[in-house]
N, C-alpha and C positions, 0 to 999 in steps of 0.2 A: 859157816856151814850153810849149804844150799838145801832148799826144800823143793821137791817136785810134786805138784798135786795134779792128779789126773782125774778127769770127770768122765764117767762113762754113762751114756744115756741108754737105758734099756727099755724094751718093749713092755708097755704096761699090761699086756695080756699074757705074755709068755716068759718075760725075764731075759730073753735073748737080746743081743745088741740091737738097738733101734736104728733105723735108717732115716727116719724123719719124724717131725712133730706135726701133727695135723690139728688145725683149729677149725671148729664148726660151732654153729649156734642153733638152738632149738628152744622154743617156748620162752623167749626173752632172756635166755642164759647163754653165756659163751663157755665153750669147753676147749681144752687142749689135751691131746693124748699123744704119747710117744709110741710109734709102731714100727714094725719091720716093713719092708717094701710090700710083701705079700698081704699083710694085714691092712695096710693103708690102701692098697689097690682093692681089697675086698670091701672095705668101708665105702670107697667111692662107687664101687659096682652096686652095692646095696642101695645107695642113695641116688643113683643115676636116674631111675625112673621118676623119682619124686622131684629131682632137680629140673628135669626136662619140662615139667608142667608147672613148676613154682614160679612166682613172680619175684625177680630179684629186687632187693630194696637197698643195695649198697654193699660195701665191704664190711666184713667183720673186723672190728678194730679193738684189739686186746693189747693192753699195756704189758710190759715185761713182768709186772708183779701179779698178773692174773686177773686184774680188774679191767673192766671195760674202759678204754680211753675215751674221753669226751670228744666227739667229732660229729659234725652234721653230715659229712660226706659231700657237702656242697663246695663249690669253688669259693675261695676267700672273697668276701664282699657280697656274693650273690645272696646269701641269707639275709644280710642287713638290708640290701636293696629290696628284696621281696617283702620283708617286714615293713619297710617304709611304704611300699605300694599298698600293702594291706591296710596300714593305718590311714593312709590318705583316702582310700576307698571308703573305709568305715566312717571317717569324718564326713565325707560327702553324703553318706547315708544318714547322718545325724547322730551317730554314736560317739560317745566320749571315750577316747583311749589315751593312755599315757604315751609320752615320747619314748620311754624305755620300759623294759620289763616284758613279762609274758603277756600275750594277748589271750583273753579268755577263749576256751574251746568253742563255746557257742558262737562267738563272733567269728572265729576262724571258719567254722562250719558255714556261716552265712556267706563269707567271702568265697569259699570253695564252691558252694552251690551256685553263686552268681557268676562264677568264672568257669563253670563246667561247659565244655563245648556242647552245642545243641545236638540233640539226637543220640547222645551217649547215655548209657545207664549210669546211675549213681554208683560210684566205687565204694567198696566197704571201707570203713574207717581204718586208717593206718596206725601202726604203733606210735607211742608218744615220742619216739626219737626221730620222727619225721622232721626234715630240715626246717620247714616253715613254722613249726611249733616249738622250736628251740628258743632259748633265752636270747634276747637281743644284746 
């Protein structure tokens, strides 16, 4: 006996057949919503003015199970190289840091401040998922 299972994705707003799944993030949370083309276009239109002036911080990375996938957004190896440079600089400055593991936020702030281009304003602190603050 054969069984045929059909999965229909419907718009979360209206219940009509959905044309696409839209993923977005806000306030350190990732969201996924199934929408018709008109509703998806409407969402993008509403957010367009905010997106124009927002600072991009990388791609939203959501695993298929709805949980955030762990990714620094950096090229493979570059995070490790950056952390090695941070550790080397901190040691030159007389700080004791481990070869592996997380680097304390106050030490990362010292490195960031010392390596900020001259004449530029101090940037606001970035979210904790920033690449150079990730685990080594």
